[in-house]
N, C-alpha and C positions, 0 to 999 in steps of 0.2 A: 503493499501499499506506499502511496506518496501520500511525504507529508505539505500540505500547502500551510506556506505563512504569509497572512495581509495583514498590507502595512496600513492601522489605523488611522494614522497622518495621511495617507494618499486616500483611501475611504473616503475622510473624513470631507477633503476637496472636491474629490467625486459630486460627493455629496451635495456640496454648496455649488457645484458648475452652474452658467445659468440658463445650458440647455436642460439640466436634472430640475431647477427650482418653475423653469416653464412649463415641462410633463405633472409637477405636484399643483400649479396655477389651472390647468385643465383640467386635473382630475376636483380638486374642491370649487371650481368653478359647474360641472358635470353634478357633486354630491348638493350645492345650493341648488344647484336646479330641480335635482330629482326630490329636494327635501319642500321645494314651491310648490310640486303636483303634488305632493302625498299631505299637505297639511291641510288640515281641519276648520282651519278662520280664516277667514277673507281675507284679511286688514295684519295677519301672521308675513312676517320676512325675514328670511333665510339669507344669508351672507357670508360669501367667501372672504376671506383673510387672506392677502398677499402671503407667498414662502416668502421667509425673513431665514436668513442665518439661524443654526440653534449652535450649539457645544455639540453636536453631534453630526450636523449637519443642515439640514432644512427642514422646515414646518410649514405646512400650509394649513388650516383649517377653517373650519364652518360653524357657526355661532348663528346665535336668535338675535335677530340686527332689533327689537321691539318687546314689548310686555305680552304683544298678544301669540308672540311668536313660542318663550315661553312658558307660557299655562297650553299653548299647544302643542310643545314639545313635553312638557311633563303630565300631561292626557294620552299623548299618541306616542309619546318614541320617538317622535318622527326623524331628527337628528341621526338616532339608532337606522328606522328602517330606509331611509337616505340613503345609508350608507351600503345598505344590506344583510340587516340583519335583520332579526324580528328578534320581539318581546315575550 
């Protein structure tokens, strides 16, 4: 069996690369769009947060954009369902 040693520094740099961040942004936008389709309250807003560097690479998020979305997510698990999960 061959052993592989991964360079953590190199892997972090790769995960901070603009093309990786662009893909994270695309995925977050798609997740937010799914949440918008699944929401149960008309005024609920789900928003994607653009990718930002983190200690381990990059991260992009989707969050509730207003009070109605927080209520909707609390009662329907919209963020989880939008990600493909179930409750």
